N, C-alpha and C positions, 0 to 999 in steps of 0.2 A: 495568539499569543507568540510571542517571539523566541523561540531559545529551542535547546535541546527536548524533540519531543517525549525523548523516552525518561524525562528526564521531569513529566511535569505532574502538575501536579492532579493534572483531570481523577474525576470518581469514576471507579467502575460502572460499566451501563449509564452512561452520561449524552453519549456520540447517537447520533441519528445516521452522519456518512461524515467520511473522511473524505476529502475532494485536492491530493497533490500533484497541480501542476508544475510541470517539468524542475519540479524540485529534491522527486528521494531519490536519484543517481549521486547525488549529493551531499544528502547525510552520510555522514562517520559512519553510526554503529545503524547499520541498515538493522540486523537482527534485534536489538534490540528496542526499535522502533516499528515492529513490525508486533513485538512479544507486549508494545502497548496499546496501537490501531487494536489488537485480540482486544485488550486487557479492560477499554473504553467504550468502548463500538455495543450495545447492546442486539442482544441475538437478533438476524435477523435484517442486521442491517450491512452498509455497504462502504468499500473503499473502493474512489473511484483514479485513477495512476495515467497521468499526461505523461508521458517524455518523447525528448529528440530521439530522433533518427539516430542523425548525425551523435550523437553523443551516445547511448545506449545502442549500442551494434548487438547485434542477433542474439550473441551469445551471452549476454548482461542480464540480457533478456532474459532469457533464461531460467535464467540465474532465481532473477527477483521474483517470475512466476513460482521457481521451487521453493521457499524462503515464505514465501504467503503459505506455499501450500502445507510445508511443511509446519507449521504453524494455526493447522486448521480452519484455513480459509480457500474457498471455494471458488476455483474462476469460473466467473459469469456468463464473460463476453470480451472478444479482443478482439480485435482488427485498428487496419494502420490506414495513413495515409501519405503523402507524398514525404511529411515531414513528422510525425506524430505516432504514437503508438500508443492506442488506448486500453485499457487494464482495467474490467470489473472486479472485482473479489465480492461474495458474499461471507459477512460468518453466520457461520451457522449454530444454532444452539448448541450446549456444549454440557 
């Protein structure tokens, strides 16, 4: 798919995994995207996000984590390498 994820026609509960590599920080409507992620993910499914450390500083990363948390996603795992942050969230049942 190419386009704004918040405006996509994906069906609710139709996706098992969302993988966003070096792109989430570029989304214009991050809150809308996270809401859409939650809507389209099946229960007990995952979102895996990798972001560049040179672009996404700690404050931005913590803000992103809070956005996912506030939308009902649970941070399962987090680690970093020299160049990247890795975050894995899980959609719990609602």
